[in-house]
C-alpha positions as CSV (number, residue, x, y, z in Angstrom):
1,M,-202.1,8.0,-73.6
2,P,-200.7,5.9,-70.8
3,P,-198.7,7.1,-68.1
4,P,-195.2,8.4,-69.0
5,R,-193.0,6.4,-68.1
6,D,-190.2,7.1,-65.5
7,P,-187.0,9.3,-66.4
8,F,-190.5,10.6,-68.9
9,R,-193.3,13.7,-68.9
10,P,-195.7,13.8,-70.1
11,E,-193.9,16.3,-72.9
12,H,-191.8,13.2,-73.3
13,E,-194.4,10.5,-73.9
14,Q,-195.9,14.1,-76.3
15,F,-192.9,13.3,-78.7
16,R,-193.1,10.4,-78.9
17,A,-196.7,9.8,-80.4
18,T,-195.2,13.1,-83.4
19,V,-192.3,10.1,-83.7
20,R,-194.4,7.3,-83.6
21,R,-196.2,8.5,-86.9
22,F,-193.0,9.8,-88.4
23,L,-191.9,6.6,-88.8
24,A,-194.6,4.4,-88.9
25,E,-195.5,7.2,-92.2
26,H,-191.8,7.9,-93.7
27,V,-189.6,4.8,-92.1
28,G,-191.9,1.7,-92.5
29,P,-193.5,1.6,-96.1
30,N,-189.3,2.4,-97.3
31,L,-187.6,-0.4,-95.2
32,E,-187.3,-3.1,-97.8
33,R,-186.5,0.1,-100.7
34,W,-184.0,0.8,-99.3
35,A,-182.4,-2.6,-98.5
36,E,-182.6,-3.1,-101.4
37,R,-179.6,-0.5,-102.1
38,G,-178.8,-0.3,-98.3
39,C,-179.3,3.5,-98.1
40,F,-182.0,4.8,-96.5
41,D,-183.1,8.3,-98.2
42,R,-181.8,11.9,-96.9
43,E,-184.9,13.8,-97.3
44,V,-186.0,11.2,-94.4
45,F,-183.9,13.7,-92.3
46,Q,-185.6,17.3,-93.9
47,R,-188.9,15.1,-93.3
48,A,-187.4,15.0,-89.7
49,G,-186.6,17.7,-89.1
50,E,-189.6,19.3,-90.7
51,L,-191.1,18.1,-87.4
52,G,-188.7,18.9,-84.5
53,L,-187.3,15.3,-84.4
54,L,-183.2,16.0,-85.1
55,C,-181.0,17.9,-82.2
56,P,-183.1,18.2,-79.6
57,T,-180.1,19.9,-77.3
58,V,-179.1,22.0,-80.3
59,P,-179.9,25.5,-78.5
60,E,-182.8,27.7,-79.8
61,A,-179.7,30.3,-81.0
62,F,-178.1,28.1,-83.5
63,G,-181.8,26.4,-84.5
64,G,-183.0,24.2,-82.0
65,P,-185.7,23.2,-78.8
66,G,-182.5,24.1,-75.9
67,A,-184.4,20.5,-75.1
68,D,-182.8,17.5,-72.8
69,C,-181.6,13.4,-74.9
70,L,-183.8,11.9,-73.5
71,Y,-186.5,13.3,-76.4
72,S,-183.8,11.3,-78.8
73,A,-183.8,8.0,-76.4
74,V,-188.1,8.6,-77.8
75,V,-186.4,7.9,-81.1
76,L,-184.5,5.3,-80.2
77,E,-187.4,3.2,-78.6
78,E,-190.4,3.7,-81.0
79,A,-187.3,3.5,-83.7
80,A,-185.8,0.2,-82.7
81,P,-188.5,-1.6,-84.4
82,Y,-187.8,-0.5,-87.7
83,S,-184.5,-1.4,-88.0
84,N,-183.5,0.5,-85.1
85,F,-183.9,3.3,-87.6
86,G,-183.2,5.6,-84.7
87,L,-179.8,4.8,-84.8
88,S,-179.2,6.9,-87.8
89,L,-180.6,9.4,-87.3
90,T,-179.3,10.0,-83.3
91,M,-175.4,8.9,-84.6
92,H,-176.1,12.8,-86.5
93,S,-178.3,14.4,-83.6
94,E,-176.4,12.6,-81.0
95,I,-172.9,12.2,-81.6
96,V,-171.8,14.2,-83.6
97,T,-174.2,17.1,-82.8
98,N,-172.9,17.0,-79.1
99,Y,-168.5,16.9,-80.4
100,F,-170.2,20.5,-81.8
101,L,-171.6,21.6,-78.6
102,H,-168.9,20.1,-76.3
103,F,-166.1,21.7,-78.7
104,A,-166.6,23.5,-81.4
105,S,-165.7,27.2,-81.8
106,E,-169.0,29.6,-82.2
107,A,-168.1,30.1,-85.8
108,L,-168.6,26.1,-86.8
109,K,-171.3,25.9,-84.2
110,A,-173.5,29.4,-86.3
111,K,-172.0,27.0,-89.8
112,W,-173.7,23.5,-89.3
113,L,-176.1,23.5,-86.5
114,P,-178.4,24.9,-88.2
115,R,-178.5,23.5,-90.9
116,M,-178.5,20.1,-88.8
117,V,-180.9,20.8,-87.1
118,S,-183.4,20.8,-90.2
119,G,-181.9,18.5,-91.7
120,D,-180.2,19.7,-94.4
121,A,-177.2,18.8,-94.3
122,I,-176.5,15.2,-91.9
123,G,-173.5,13.6,-89.5
124,A,-171.4,11.3,-90.0
125,L,-168.3,10.2,-87.5
126,A,-164.8,8.4,-88.8
127,M,-163.3,6.7,-86.3
128,T,-162.9,2.8,-87.6
129,E,-160.1,2.1,-89.9
130,P,-160.5,-0.8,-91.8
131,G,-156.9,-2.5,-89.8
132,G,-159.0,-2.1,-86.5
133,G,-161.7,-0.6,-84.5
134,S,-162.1,-0.8,-80.8
135,D,-158.6,0.5,-80.5
136,V,-158.4,4.6,-80.8
137,K,-155.3,4.6,-79.9
138,A,-153.7,3.0,-82.4
139,I,-155.3,5.1,-85.8
140,R,-153.8,5.7,-88.3
141,T,-155.8,8.4,-90.7
142,S,-152.9,11.4,-90.3
143,A,-153.3,15.4,-90.2
144,A,-149.7,17.1,-91.3
145,L,-150.9,20.9,-90.2
146,R,-149.5,23.2,-93.6
147,D,-149.6,26.4,-94.3
148,G,-152.5,27.3,-91.7
149,H,-154.7,23.9,-93.0
150,Y,-154.7,20.6,-91.7
151,V,-153.8,18.3,-95.0
152,L,-155.9,14.2,-93.9
153,N,-154.9,11.5,-95.8
154,G,-157.0,8.0,-94.5
155,A,-159.2,5.5,-95.3
156,K,-162.0,4.9,-92.8
157,T,-164.8,2.3,-92.5
158,F,-168.2,0.7,-90.7
159,I,-169.2,4.0,-90.5
160,S,-173.0,5.2,-90.0
161,N,-173.8,7.6,-92.3
162,A,-171.2,7.6,-94.4
163,S,-172.9,7.5,-97.7
164,T,-176.1,10.2,-97.4
165,C,-173.7,12.9,-94.8
166,D,-172.2,16.4,-95.7
167,L,-169.9,16.8,-93.1
168,V,-167.6,14.0,-90.8
169,V,-165.9,14.2,-87.7
170,V,-162.5,12.9,-88.7
171,V,-160.6,11.5,-85.6
172,A,-156.6,11.9,-87.0
173,R,-153.4,11.9,-86.1
174,T,-151.9,15.5,-85.7
175,G,-148.8,14.9,-84.1
176,P,-146.1,12.3,-83.4
177,E,-147.1,10.9,-79.7
178,A,-147.3,7.3,-79.9
179,G,-150.8,6.9,-78.9
180,A,-153.5,8.9,-77.1
181,K,-151.5,12.2,-77.9
182,G,-151.8,12.0,-80.7
183,I,-155.5,12.6,-82.0
184,S,-157.3,15.1,-82.9
185,L,-161.6,15.1,-84.3
186,L,-161.4,17.6,-87.2
187,V,-164.2,18.6,-89.0
188,V,-164.1,17.8,-92.3
189,D,-166.4,19.4,-95.4
190,A,-167.3,16.3,-97.7
191,T,-167.2,18.1,-100.7
192,L,-164.2,18.8,-99.9
193,P,-161.5,17.5,-102.9
194,G,-160.3,14.2,-102.0
195,V,-163.3,13.6,-100.5
196,R,-164.3,10.0,-101.6
197,K,-167.2,7.9,-100.5
198,G,-167.2,4.1,-101.0
199,Q,-170.7,3.1,-101.9
200,P,-173.2,1.2,-99.3
201,L,-171.2,-1.6,-97.8
202,K,-173.6,-5.2,-97.8
203,K,-174.2,-6.1,-93.9
204,M,-175.7,-9.2,-93.0
205,G,-178.7,-6.8,-90.8
206,L,-179.6,-3.7,-90.9
207,K,-180.0,-4.0,-94.1
208,S,-181.9,0.1,-94.2
209,Q,-179.3,1.5,-93.0
210,D,-176.2,3.6,-94.2
211,T,-174.0,2.2,-93.7
212,G,-169.8,2.9,-95.3
213,E,-166.1,3.6,-95.9
214,L,-164.2,6.9,-96.1
215,F,-161.2,8.0,-98.1
216,F,-159.6,11.3,-97.1
217,E,-156.2,12.2,-100.0
218,D,-154.4,14.7,-99.6
219,V,-158.3,16.9,-98.1
220,R,-156.8,20.4,-97.4
221,V,-159.4,20.7,-93.9
222,P,-158.9,24.6,-92.1
223,A,-156.9,24.7,-89.6
224,D,-159.8,26.8,-87.4
225,H,-162.1,23.6,-88.4
226,L,-160.2,21.4,-85.3
227,L,-162.7,20.5,-83.0
228,G,-161.0,21.8,-79.4
229,E,-157.1,21.7,-78.9
230,P,-155.1,19.5,-81.0
231,G,-153.7,16.1,-79.4
232,R,-157.0,15.9,-77.1
233,G,-159.3,14.2,-79.3
234,F,-158.8,10.8,-77.3
235,A,-159.7,12.6,-74.3
236,Y,-163.4,13.6,-76.2
237,L,-164.2,11.3,-76.9
238,M,-164.5,9.3,-74.0
239,Q,-166.2,11.5,-72.9
240,E,-168.9,11.2,-75.0
241,L,-168.6,7.9,-74.5
242,P,-171.0,6.8,-72.5
243,W,-173.6,8.3,-73.9
244,E,-173.0,7.1,-76.7
245,R,-173.0,3.4,-74.9
246,L,-176.5,4.0,-73.6
247,Q,-178.4,5.2,-76.5
248,I,-177.3,1.5,-78.2
249,A,-178.6,0.1,-74.7
250,V,-182.4,2.1,-75.1
251,S,-182.4,0.6,-78.6
252,A,-181.1,-3.0,-77.5
253,I,-183.8,-3.5,-74.3
254,A,-187.2,-1.4,-77.1
255,A,-185.7,-3.9,-79.6
256,A,-186.5,-6.6,-77.4
257,E,-189.3,-5.3,-75.7
258,D,-190.7,-5.2,-79.6
259,A,-189.9,-8.8,-79.7
260,Y,-191.4,-9.8,-77.1
261,R,-194.8,-8.8,-77.9
262,T,-194.6,-9.4,-81.7
263,T,-194.5,-12.5,-80.4
264,L,-196.4,-13.2,-77.8
265,A,-199.4,-11.9,-80.2
266,Y,-198.1,-15.1,-82.0
267,V,-198.7,-17.9,-80.1
268,R,-201.4,-16.9,-79.2
269,D,-202.7,-16.7,-81.9
270,R,-200.8,-19.9,-84.0
271,R,-202.5,-23.4,-82.9
272,A,-200.8,-27.0,-83.1
273,F,-201.7,-30.2,-81.6
274,G,-206.0,-28.8,-80.6
275,Q,-204.5,-25.8,-78.7
276,A,-203.1,-22.6,-78.8
277,V,-198.5,-22.2,-78.9
278,A,-199.3,-20.4,-75.8
279,D,-200.8,-23.2,-74.2
280,F,-198.2,-25.0,-73.6
281,Q,-196.6,-24.9,-70.7
282,H,-192.6,-24.6,-72.7
283,T,-194.1,-21.7,-74.1
284,R,-195.4,-19.9,-71.1
285,F,-192.4,-20.8,-68.8
286,L,-190.0,-19.0,-71.5
287,L,-192.3,-15.7,-72.1
288,A,-192.2,-15.6,-68.5
289,E,-188.0,-15.9,-68.5
290,L,-187.8,-13.3,-71.4
291,K,-190.1,-10.8,-69.2
292,T,-188.8,-10.9,-66.4
293,E,-185.3,-10.2,-68.2
294,I,-186.7,-8.0,-70.3
295,R,-188.4,-6.2,-67.0
296,I,-185.1,-5.8,-65.1
297,G,-183.0,-4.9,-68.7
298,R,-186.3,-2.1,-68.6
299,C,-185.4,-1.1,-65.1
300,F,-181.4,-0.9,-65.2
301,V,-181.6,0.7,-68.5
302,D,-184.3,3.8,-66.7
303,Q,-182.0,3.9,-63.7
304,C,-178.8,5.4,-66.6
305,L,-181.4,7.4,-67.9
306,R,-181.4,9.1,-64.4
307,E,-178.5,9.7,-63.8
308,L,-177.8,10.9,-67.2
309,M,-179.2,14.0,-66.8
310,D,-178.5,14.4,-63.3
311,G,-174.8,14.0,-64.4
312,R,-174.1,11.5,-63.0
313,L,-173.9,8.7,-65.1
314,D,-169.8,7.0,-65.2
315,A,-168.6,5.0,-68.1
316,Q,-168.7,1.5,-66.1
317,A,-172.8,2.2,-65.8
318,A,-172.6,3.1,-70.0
319,S,-170.1,-0.2,-69.9
320,M,-172.6,-2.7,-68.2
321,A,-175.8,-1.9,-69.9
322,K,-174.6,-1.7,-73.3
323,Y,-172.9,-5.1,-72.6
324,W,-176.3,-6.7,-70.5
325,C,-179.1,-4.6,-72.9
326,S,-177.3,-6.1,-75.8
327,E,-176.9,-9.8,-74.8
328,L,-180.1,-9.9,-73.5
329,Q,-181.8,-8.2,-77.4
330,G,-179.6,-11.5,-78.4
331,R,-181.4,-13.9,-76.2
332,V,-184.7,-13.0,-76.5
333,V,-184.5,-12.5,-80.6
334,D,-183.3,-16.0,-80.2
335,A,-186.3,-17.7,-78.4
336,C,-189.0,-15.4,-80.3
337,V,-188.1,-16.7,-83.7
338,Q,-187.7,-20.4,-82.0
339,L,-191.2,-20.0,-80.9
340,H,-192.6,-19.3,-84.4
341,G,-190.9,-22.3,-85.7
342,G,-190.3,-22.0,-89.2
343,Y,-192.4,-18.7,-90.3
344,G,-189.6,-17.3,-87.8
345,F,-187.4,-18.8,-91.1
346,M,-188.7,-16.3,-93.3
347,A,-187.2,-13.2,-94.4
348,E,-190.7,-11.4,-94.2
349,V,-191.3,-11.8,-91.0
350,P,-190.6,-9.1,-89.1
351,I,-189.1,-11.4,-86.8
352,A,-186.6,-12.7,-88.8
353,R,-185.4,-9.3,-89.0
354,A,-185.3,-8.3,-85.7
355,Y,-182.8,-11.7,-84.8
356,V,-180.3,-10.0,-87.9
357,D,-180.2,-6.8,-86.5
358,A,-179.3,-8.0,-82.6
359,R,-176.1,-9.2,-83.8
360,A,-175.0,-5.9,-84.1
361,Q,-175.7,-5.0,-81.1
362,R,-172.8,-6.4,-79.2
363,I,-170.3,-5.6,-82.0
364,Y,-170.6,-1.1,-82.4
365,G,-170.1,1.5,-80.4
366,G,-167.2,-1.3,-78.5
367,T,-167.4,-4.5,-78.7
368,N,-168.6,-6.4,-75.6
369,E,-165.4,-7.8,-75.1
370,I,-163.7,-4.3,-74.6
371,M,-166.7,-3.5,-72.6
372,K,-166.6,-6.2,-69.5
373,E,-162.6,-4.9,-70.3
374,L,-164.1,-1.7,-69.2
375,I,-166.1,-3.0,-66.1
376,A,-162.9,-5.1,-64.9
377,R,-160.7,-2.4,-65.0
378,D,-163.0,-0.8,-61.9
379,L,-162.9,-4.8,-60.0
């Protein structure tokens, strides 16, 4: 086994070997079938739970290992070649779970966290709406408090794990206050009357991942299913976003590394005009440029992971990482498609899938234009 990469320790690398086997056995062989229907089998979460791959930061009191979030970073890195499948797992393990760990009552934690650790309950976060995405303050989904319940009405779209989820953290307006002060977070059981799931959305890339719509019509959510305090939802979202955006950077740089490795092997084997494509000066210089930029990105991401572990990761650094690494991923896979020639345009060739999968990275988690705006606020 190669020496661990800073900031990872030997136990993280042992975990990496387990993740790698899981993906090769339970994800890779199913990607094409899942892509055809636009949704993965929920059993893959249960298998991941059996192997201890879900919700690493959940304390032992709620059935988890009580480990650190670098374990989720390992999942993201290893899953990057599999249509970034790790983003589906970490939406559940690191995004939804963190809202429970940081803001939920003990009763809500006890009800949901053990089932999330085992993979028997899949989590989703419902933020984006048909009328807008990045502008959270403009949320229109409403939840009015009546007789001990919030009556929830609205629609959400582009929701990861929408079709398979058992619980949803819903961003809703609970008060008449305009802007951020009227936003709250509700934990909604997906089996409640009035909750409806749309069909998986047909996407350009990431086709094996579950992305869909959720509709809420007079859904009665118990008042004690509020996360934290009413009207504090926007602040909670902002608190969690740095790690959420760093997760995208982690997957982006890992996907770029995989595209580079795949392409390097291809150009060494492929011949043109009596020599390997790798022997042409243009190829060698382009690969040198890509290798350098990927190394820079890797160093930046690992530094951000160290800051995260030390409690020092700030929103600006996370925005920088998400912006720069997702842009780099796009440049790398585009260049790698070109180096593959005609084969790079064939859907069954892995680099072609990597190309279309990469495009979403610059959109979700806040568009890269929003990332620039956030970075610029601290100039």
